[in-house]
C-alpha positions in Angstrom: 25.5 -3.6 -8.6 22.1 -5.3 -7.8 19.3 -3.3 -9.0 15.6 -4.5 -9.1 12.5 -2.7 -10.2 9.8 -3.1 -7.6 6.4 -1.7 -7.0 5.4 0.8 -4.4 5.6 -0.3 -0.7 3.1 0.5 1.9 2.9 1.4 5.6 2.2 -1.6 7.7 1.5 -1.8 11.3 2.2 -4.1 14.3 -1.1 -5.7 13.8 0.9 -8.2 11.5 2.1 -9.8 14.6 -1.4 -11.2 15.1 -1.1 -13.3 11.7 0.5 -16.6 12.2 3.0 -17.7 10.0 2.7 -21.4 10.7 2.0 -23.5 7.5 -1.3 -25.0 7.3 -1.6 -28.7 7.1 -3.3 -30.2 4.2 -6.9 -31.6 5.3 -8.0 -34.7 3.8 -11.2 -34.2 1.5 -10.5 -30.7 1.0 -12.3 -29.9 -2.4 -9.7 -29.2 -5.4 -11.9 -26.3 -6.8 -14.7 -24.0 -5.7 -17.3 -21.6 -7.2 -18.4 -18.3 -6.1 -20.7 -15.5 -7.5 -20.2 -11.6 -7.1 -22.0 -8.5 -7.9 -23.5 -5.4 -6.3 -26.4 -3.0 -6.5 -29.5 -5.0 -6.3 -32.7 -3.3 -5.4 -36.1 -5.4 -5.1 -37.3 -5.4 -8.8 -37.8 -7.9 -11.4 -34.3 -8.0 -12.4 -33.1 -8.5 -8.9 -35.6 -11.5 -8.5 -34.1 -13.0 -11.9 -30.5 -12.6 -10.6 -31.3 -14.3 -7.3 -33.1 -17.2 -9.1 -30.2 -17.7 -11.4 -27.6 -17.4 -8.4 -30.0 -20.4 -6.8 -29.2 -22.6 -9.7 -25.6 -21.8 -10.4 -24.0 -24.2 -8.0 -21.8 -21.3 -6.2 -20.4 -22.3 -2.8 -20.9 -18.7 -1.7 -21.9 -15.1 -3.0 -20.4 -11.8 -2.5 -22.7 -8.8 -2.2 -20.6 -5.8 -3.1 -22.6 -3.1 -1.5 -26.3 -1.6 -1.9 -28.9 -3.8 -1.1 -32.6 -2.8 -1.1 -32.2 0.8 -1.9 -35.1 1.4 0.6 -37.6 -0.3 -1.8 -40.7 -2.6 -0.8 -40.2 -6.2 -1.7 -42.9 -7.6 -3.9 -45.7 -8.6 -1.6 -43.9 -7.3 1.6 -42.4 -4.6 3.5 -39.3 -2.5 3.2 -37.2 -3.3 6.1 -33.8 -5.0 5.9 -35.3 -8.0 7.1 -37.7 -8.0 4.2 -35.1 -7.8 2.1 -33.2 -10.6 3.6 -36.3 -12.7 3.3 -36.5 -11.8 -0.4 -32.8 -12.8 -1.0 -33.6 -16.2 0.4 -36.9 -16.9 -1.1 -36.1 -15.8 -4.6 -32.7 -17.6 -4.7 -34.1 -20.9 -3.1 -30.7 -21.5 -1.3 -30.6 -22.9 2.2 -30.8 -20.6 5.1 -27.2 -21.4 6.0 -25.8 -20.6 2.5 -22.7 -17.9 2.8 -24.3 -14.8 1.2 -21.5 -12.5 2.4 -22.1 -8.8 2.6 -20.0 -5.5 2.4 -21.5 -2.1 2.9 -22.2 0.4 0.0 -22.8 3.9 -0.2 -26.6 3.5 0.1 -26.0 1.9 3.6 -23.2 4.2 4.6 -23.8 7.6 3.5 -26.5 8.3 0.6 -29.3 10.8 1.3 -31.7 9.1 -1.0 -32.9 5.5 -1.5 -31.2 4.6 1.8 -30.5 1.0 2.4 -30.6 1.6 6.2 -27.5 0.9 8.6 -25.3 -2.3 7.4 -25.7 -3.8 10.9 -29.6 -4.3 10.1 -28.6 -6.3 7.0 -25.7 -8.5 8.7 -28.2 -9.3 11.6 -30.3 -11.2 8.9 -27.7 -12.1 6.4 -24.7 -13.1 9.0 -21.3 -14.2 8.2 -21.1 -17.9 7.6 -17.4 -18.1 6.9 -15.9 -17.5 10.4 -14.2 -14.4 9.0 -11.3 -12.5 10.4 -12.5 -9.0 11.0 -10.0 -5.9 11.0 -9.3 -4.6 14.4 -11.9 -1.8 15.4 -14.4 -3.0 12.6 -17.2 -5.3 12.2 -18.5 -8.1 9.6 -20.0 -6.2 6.8 -17.3 -3.6 6.7 -13.6 -5.0 6.8 -13.0 -8.6 7.0 -11.6 -11.8 5.2 -11.7 -15.4 5.0 -9.9 -18.3 3.6 -11.6 -20.9 1.3 -11.9 -23.9 1.5 -11.2 -24.0 5.1 -8.2 -26.2 5.9 -6.3 -26.0 2.7 -7.6 -22.8 1.2 -7.2 -21.8 -2.5 -7.9 -18.2 -1.9 -8.1 -15.4 0.8 -11.2 -13.2 0.2 -11.3 -9.7 1.5 -14.5 -7.5 1.7 -13.8 -3.9 2.8 -15.7 -0.8 3.0 -12.9 1.4 1.4 -13.8 5.1 1.1 -17.2 4.9 2.9 -17.8 8.1 5.3 -20.7 6.0 7.2 -22.3 9.6 7.7 -25.5 7.6 8.4 -23.8 6.1 11.4 -20.2 4.7 12.0 -16.6 5.6 11.8 -15.2 6.6 8.1 -13.2 3.7 6.5 -10.1 4.9 5.2 -7.5 3.0 3.5 -4.9 5.7 3.1 -1.3 4.9 3.4 -0.2 4.7 7.1 -3.9 4.0 8.2 -4.5 1.1 10.6 -6.7 -0.4 7.6 -4.1 -0.3 5.3 -1.5 -1.9 7.6 -4.1 -4.7 8.4 -4.8 -5.3 4.8 -1.2 -5.5 3.6 -0.2 -7.6 6.4 -3.1 -9.9 5.8 -2.2 -10.1 1.9 1.5 -10.9 2.8 0.3 -13.7 5.3 -1.7 -15.2 2.6 1.3 -15.4 0.5 3.5 -16.8 3.6 0.7 -19.6 3.8 1.1 -20.5 0.0 -2.6 -19.6 -0.4 -2.6 -19.2 -4.3 -5.1 -16.5 -4.9 -5.9 -13.2 -3.4 -9.3 -11.6 -4.2 -10.5 -8.2 -2.6 -14.1 -7.1 -2.8 -15.7 -3.7 -2.2 -18.4 -1.5 -3.3 -16.6 1.7 -4.3 -14.6 2.2 -7.2 -11.2 3.9 -8.5 -10.4 3.5 -12.0 -13.8 3.4 -14.0 -15.4 4.4 -17.3 -18.7 5.2 -15.8 -19.4 8.3 -13.6 -17.7 7.9 -10.4 -14.1 8.9 -9.4 -11.5 7.3 -7.2 -13.5 7.1 -4.0 -11.4 4.3 -2.4 -8.1 6.6 -2.6 -5.3 6.3 -4.8 -3.1 4.8 -1.9 -5.4 1.8 -2.0 -5.6 1.1 -5.6 -1.8 1.3 -5.6 -1.3 -0.9 -2.7 -3.4 -3.4 -4.3 -1.6 -3.2 -7.6 1.8 -3.3 -6.0 0.7 -6.2 -4.1 -0.2 -7.9 -7.2 -3.7 -9.3 -5.9 -5.4 -11.4 -8.5 -8.8 -9.7 -8.6 -10.5 -6.6 -7.5 -14.0 -7.0 -7.3 -16.4 -4.0 -7.2 -20.0 -2.6 -7.7 -21.3 1.0 -7.2 -21.0 1.8 -11.1 -24.3 0.3 -12.3 -22.9 -1.4 -15.3 -20.2 -4.0 -16.1 -16.5 -3.3 -16.7 -13.5 -5.7 -16.9 -10.1 -4.1 -17.1 -6.7 -5.3 -18.2 -3.9 -6.1 -15.8 -2.7 -3.1 -13.8 1.0 -3.0 -12.7 3.3 -0.4 -11.2 7.1 0.2 -12.5 9.2 2.8 -10.8 10.2 4.5 -14.0 7.3 4.3 -16.3 4.3 3.9 -14.0 5.2 4.7 -10.3 1.6 5.3 -9.6 -1.7 5.2 -11.3 -2.2 8.7 -12.5 -5.0 10.6 -10.6 -5.7 14.1 -11.1 -6.4 16.4 -8.1 -8.6 17.8 -6.6 -11.1 15.8 -8.8 -9.7 12.3 -8.0 -10.3 11.1 -11.5 -7.7 8.7 -12.9 -6.3 9.1 -16.4 -5.2 6.5 -18.7 -1.4 5.4 -18.9 -0.5 2.7 -21.1 2.6 1.7 -19.3 0.3 1.1 -16.2 -1.3 -1.7 -18.1 1.1 -4.4 -19.4 -1.9 -6.6 -20.6 -4.9 -4.8 -21.8 -7.2 -8.1 -21.3 -8.3 -7.9 -25.0 -7.7 -11.8 -25.2 -9.5 -12.6 -22.2 -6.5 -14.8 -21.0 -4.5 -13.3 -18.1 -1.3 -14.3 -16.8 -1.2 -14.8 -12.8 1.1 -12.4 -11.1 1.4 -9.7 -13.5 -1.1 -7.5 -11.7 -4.8 -7.1 -10.5 -7.9 -7.3 -13.0 -10.6 -5.2 -11.9 -14.2 -6.2 -12.4 -17.0 -3.8 -11.8 -20.4 -5.7 -11.7 -23.0 -3.3 -10.4 -25.5 -5.4 -12.3 -27.4 -7.3 -9.7 -30.7 -5.6 -10.3 -30.9 -2.0 -10.1 -31.3 0.2 -13.3 -28.1 0.4 -15.4 -26.3 3.6 -16.2 -24.4 4.2 -19.4 -20.7 3.6 -19.6 -17.9 5.4 -21.6 -20.0 8.4 -22.6 -18.0 10.8 -24.6 -17.4 14.1 -23.0 -17.7 12.8 -19.4 -14.8 13.0 -16.8 -14.3 9.2 -16.7 -14.5 8.5 -20.6 -10.8 8.9 -21.0 -10.5 5.8 -18.6 -12.1 3.7 -21.1 -8.9 2.2 -22.6 -8.1 0.5 -19.3 -11.1 -1.9 -19.9 -11.6 -4.9 -22.3 -15.1 -5.2 -21.8 -17.8 -2.3 -21.0 -21.5 -2.6 -20.9 -24.0 -0.2 -19.6 -27.5 1.2 -19.7 -27.4 2.6 -23.5 -25.8 -0.2 -24.8 -27.8 -2.9 -27.1 -26.6 -5.7 -24.9 -27.4 -4.3 -21.5 -28.3 -6.9 -19.2 -28.4 -7.6 -15.5 -26.8 -10.5 -13.7 -24.0 -11.5 -11.8 -20.3 -13.0 -12.2 -19.6 -16.6 -11.6 -16.0 -17.5 -10.6 -14.4 -21.1 -10.6 -11.2 -21.5 -8.8 -8.7 -24.0 -8.8 -5.1 -24.0 -7.6 -3.8 -23.0 -10.9 -6.7 -21.2 -12.6 -9.7 -18.7 -12.3 -12.1 -18.8 -15.0 -15.0 -16.4 -15.0 -18.3 -15.9 -17.0 -21.2 -13.4 -16.7 -24.5 -15.1 -15.9 -27.0 -13.0 -17.5 -30.7 -12.5 -16.6 -31.1 -12.0 -20.4 -33.3 -9.2 -20.1 -31.7 -6.7 -22.6 -32.5 -6.3 -26.2 -29.4 -8.3 -27.1 -27.5 -11.1 -25.1 -24.4 -9.9 -23.1 -21.7 -12.4 -22.5 -18.0 -12.1 -21.0 -15.6 -14.8 -20.1 -12.0 -14.7 -19.1 -9.5 -16.6 -17.3 -6.4 -16.1 -15.1 -3.9 -18.9 -15.2 -0.8 -19.6 -13.0 1.2 -22.5 -11.7 -0.6 -23.1 -8.3 2.3 -21.6 -6.4 1.5 -18.5 -4.2 3.9 -15.5 -5.2 6.1 -14.2 -2.7 4.9 -11.0 -0.7 5.5 -7.7 -2.7 6.3 -4.6 -1.5 7.4 -4.7 2.2 7.2 -7.9 4.3 4.7 -7.4 7.2 5.8 -10.0 9.8 8.7 -10.0 12.1 11.5 -12.3 10.7 11.6 -15.7 12.4 15.0 -14.7 14.0 15.9 -11.0 14.9 19.7 -11.3 13.9 21.9 -8.5 12.3 22.1 -9.2 8.7 25.6 -10.9 7.9 27.1 -13.2 5.4 27.3 -16.8 5.6 30.8 -16.9 7.0 29.6 -14.7 10.0 31.4 -11.4 8.9 29.4 -8.3 8.9 27.5 -7.7 5.5 28.6 -5.0 3.2 25.9 -3.0 1.4 24.0 0.0 1.2 20.7 1.7 0.0 20.0 4.8 -1.8 16.8 6.6 -1.7 15.2 8.6 -4.6 12.9 11.6 -3.9 10.1 9.6 -5.4 10.2 6.9 -2.8 12.3 4.3 -4.9 15.1 2.3 -3.1 18.2 1.2 -4.8 20.2 -1.7 -3.1 23.9 -2.3 -3.5 26.1 -5.2 -2.4 24.2 -7.4 0.3 21.6 -4.8 1.0 18.3 -6.6 0.2 15.2 -4.7 -1.5 12.3 -4.8 1.0 10.3 -2.6 -1.3 9.7 1.1 -2.0 7.6 4.1 -1.3 7.0 4.7 -4.8 3.3 6.2 -5.3 2.5 6.2 -1.6 4.0 9.4 -0.5 1.9 12.3 0.7 0.5 14.6 -2.0 3.4 17.1 -3.0 5.8 15.5 -0.6 9.3 13.9 -1.5 11.1 10.9 0.2 14.1 12.5 2.2 15.4 9.7 4.3 15.7 5.9 4.7 16.8 4.4 8.1 17.6 0.6 8.4 16.2 -1.2 11.1 18.8 -2.5 13.9 18.6 -6.1 12.3 19.4 -4.8 8.8 16.2 -6.8 7.4 14.0 -3.9 6.9 14.1 0.1 6.9 11.6 2.9 7.2 11.1 5.6 4.4 9.9 9.0 5.6 8.7 11.9 3.2 8.8 15.6 3.8 5.2 15.6 5.2 6.1 13.1 7.9 4.4 9.9 6.0 6.5 6.9 7.0 6.6 3.8 5.1 7.8 0.4 6.8 9.5 -2.3 5.0 10.9 -5.6 5.9 10.9 -6.0 9.8 10.3 -2.4 10.3 7.5 -1.5 12.5 5.1 1.1 11.4 4.4 3.3 14.4 2.8 6.5 12.8 3.9 9.7 11.1 3.6 13.2 11.6 0.1 14.8 11.5 -0.6 18.0 9.4 2.6 20.3 9.8 2.6 23.9 9.8 3.1 25.9 6.5 6.9 26.0 6.1 7.7 23.0 8.2 8.9 19.6 6.7 10.4 16.4 8.1 14.1 16.0 7.2 15.1 12.9 8.7 14.3 9.7 10.8 16.3 8.0 13.4 15.6 4.6 15.1 15.8 3.6 18.5 18.4 0.8 19.2 15.5 -1.6 19.8 13.9 -0.9 16.6 10.5 -0.4 18.5 10.6 3.3 18.1 11.9 6.1 16.1 12.2 10.1 16.0 11.1 12.3 13.3 13.0 15.6 13.1 11.8 18.7 11.1 13.6 21.5 9.3 12.7 23.7 12.2 14.3 21.6 14.9 11.2 20.0 16.1 11.4 16.3 17.3 8.5 13.9 17.0 8.6 10.6 19.1 7.0 7.3 18.3 7.1 3.9 19.9 9.8 3.7 22.6 11.6 6.9 21.3 12.1 9.6 24.2 12.2 13.0 23.7 15.2 14.9 25.2 14.5 18.3 23.9 14.4 20.4 20.6 15.0 23.7 19.1 11.4 25.0 18.5 11.8 28.0 20.9 15.2 29.0 19.3 15.8 31.2 16.3 17.9 29.2 14.0 20.5 30.7 11.4 19.6 28.1 8.9 17.2 25.0 8.6 17.9 21.6 10.4 18.9 19.3 7.6 20.3 16.3 9.3 19.6 14.7 12.7 20.6 11.3 14.2 20.4 9.6 17.6 23.4 8.6 19.7 24.8 4.9 19.7 23.0 4.5 22.9 19.6 5.8 21.8 19.7 8.2 24.9 20.1 11.3 22.9 20.6 12.8 19.5 22.2 15.5 17.4 20.7 18.1 14.9 22.9 19.8 12.6 21.7 23.1 10.5 22.8 24.1 7.2 25.3 26.6 8.9 26.9 23.9 10.6 25.6 24.6 14.1 25.3 21.5 16.2 22.5 20.9 18.7 23.2 18.0 21.3 20.5 16.5 23.5 20.6 13.7 26.0 23.8 11.9 26.1 24.9 13.6 22.8 28.2 15.2 23.6 29.1 18.4 21.9 32.7 18.3 20.2 32.5 21.3 18.1 30.9 22.8 15.1 31.2 25.0 12.0 28.6 27.5 13.3 31.0 30.4 13.3 32.9 29.4 10.1 32.2 30.8 6.8 31.3 27.6 4.7 31.8 27.3 0.9 28.6 25.1 1.0 25.7 24.2 3.5 26.1 21.2 5.8 24.0 18.2 4.9 24.6 15.5 7.4 26.0 14.7 10.7 27.4 11.1 11.5 28.6 10.2 14.9 31.4 7.7 15.7 30.4 4.2 16.9 31.4 5.0 20.2 29.7 8.4 20.4 33.2 10.2 20.9 32.9 12.3 17.9 31.3 12.9 14.7 31.7 14.0 10.9 29.9 16.8 9.1 29.5 16.7 5.3 28.8 19.8 3.2 27.0 19.7 -0.2 30.3 20.3 -2.0 31.6 17.0 -0.3 33.7 18.9 2.4 34.3 16.9 5.5 34.8 18.3 9.1 35.7 15.9 11.8 35.3 16.4 15.5 36.2 14.5 18.6 37.6 11.0 17.9 36.5 11.2 14.6 39.2 10.4 12.0 39.6 12.3 8.8 39.2 9.7 6.1 39.3 12.0 3.1 36.7 14.4 1.2 35.5 15.6 -2.0 36.1 19.2 -1.1 37.7 21.3 -3.8 36.9 18.4 -6.5 34.4 18.9 -9.2 31.1 17.1 -8.5 28.5 16.4 -11.3 25.9 16.9 -8.6 25.7 18.2 -5.1 26.3 15.7 -2.1 23.1 15.3 -0.4 23.8 12.7 2.5 26.2 10.8 4.3 26.4 7.7 6.5 28.8 5.8 8.6 30.3 2.9 6.9 32.9 0.4 8.4 35.9 2.6 9.7 34.6 5.7 7.8 31.8 7.1 5.9 29.9 7.0 2.6 28.8 10.3 0.6 26.0 10.2 -2.1 25.4 12.7 -4.6 21.8 13.6 -5.9 22.8 11.9 -9.1 23.5 8.6 -7.1 27.3 9.2 -7.1 28.8 7.2 -4.2 32.0 8.4 -2.4 33.5 5.6 -0.3 35.8 6.7 2.3 36.1 3.4 4.4 38.1 -0.1 4.4 35.1 -1.7 2.7 35.0 -2.2 -1.0 33.1 0.2 -3.5 29.9 -1.7 -4.2 28.6 0.5 -7.1 26.6 3.7 -7.8 24.1 5.3 -10.0 26.4 8.0 -11.2 27.0 6.7 -14.8 23.2 6.4 -15.2 21.4 8.8 -12.9 17.8 8.2 -12.0 15.1 10.3 -13.4 14.4 11.7 -9.8 17.1 12.9 -7.5 18.7 10.9 -4.8 18.0 12.0 -1.3 19.5 9.7 1.1 21.9 6.8 1.7 22.0 4.2 4.3 24.4 1.5 5.4 23.5 -2.1 6.0 26.0 -2.5 8.5 29.2 -0.8 9.7 
């Protein structure tokens, strides 16, 4: 048995195809290191002017302004327009007009009702992009973009995203929820950086998730879990008017499948297993997980951190360093980062405007090699061949899916990632469907949220389902460029090149539809209800059913034969019913089971059954490759899928 623990996987989109996988050549004279600054929440006061003056003398190659600019204030001796603030930045810093002062929107530009900055577009007009950035589809510079630095042979890919901002002051809400276009773009671009051997990935934004100040998780749990699962190196934020440096976050399918966040408040809670390094030593190991640095310290008045009795105070153990307005060492300033291929060092550049000095330094050390993509691969495989062994024989393997979204591979089935922590609220993962090549798969949950991994294309999921309706299965088209979602009420939802051939929504069912599958041609599909009733559409041929037979246990799945001339049904007690040219290979009917059978899949010349405890029952010519029956997972298994027949 091959069992690996991985973090969550995330839904990606076909946007990944726009990301080239051609290795970048080395460029003579490319710097072996660079330095940049980062902070948010500036204003126009004395502290802002000091921060800018210190930036001007810090020798940085660029600066990341993490949201919230003028707060609508008048600059000293001038006006209060965005153009006035841009002039304030340039004159107080003394930096060249072409210096890359890169912006991302904050709440005071996008949605605040007081101290408004004004539209982000007014700021990007006078402090434009100087990095030749790549902008997310449908977005603009100042909202969602990234750049590589230095150009030619980059050491880092730097993202700036307006996650969680509603843009009620003008614009489209910026969602990074799982399955969104933004999430797919970000996931694909992170994987692309890894594929190009770019050592470091930094993600900047204004809004927060985990914080010991006063904010809640405004960027969404999906995004924070995505960045954690992808093991980005730094998450840089503003918004909280203070300073916070965390330990390293990491996900584990058993001890920390997702960062715990309460509903409906969106307030995270502390979980020690989610933080393998608490950061107290200030020396981190690259690849363990992201470090969050919140520096809303560029000039606006500071607020308290870690105040007893506040909703965010329980999150304080996530942070190795905290500084806020009520602390004796409360100071404004910015973070300065120096980056080489093997190390990031960071230091707080203080304005020294507090009663006592404030200092913080840390380092992240690696080996100069970009880690492999984590979670799902987001780019098509160089070749689209069916998974096979080295000698050309069809590969033997299978995957099991747990209700929490975790995937368990066996034999030659490859772990392409999981859906841990990315399921819709209250939903459970119900079906895993391999791609035609065997180099990826889709995972669908009961709410219809689809996670794509490996070479699987994310083409969307179900919108809000009516009360009582849930998705029970996903079936791919032969091309892999589409899929059907089937619900317990017999409804069919089509995506990509999948064609609808009818459904059961206008028919009263005797039992819920628990299993559905496309025909081998992809020009039809079957549905099977819990009473064994079979519903055939398109070129699906009806060969009989158990709808009129009293069953000892409900039917769970239908599996067609490779030529479509028959099919098998399996009941939850392991009983098998063969129709058409489907040969009977054996069953578990009448035999004691530790847990009920929850699924079945065609395998070689027969079929595999799986129990909710992960027990595997192999009725085929292929060898048994292992199960979880002797060590059941904490969450029940809901599906089994074969690598290849």
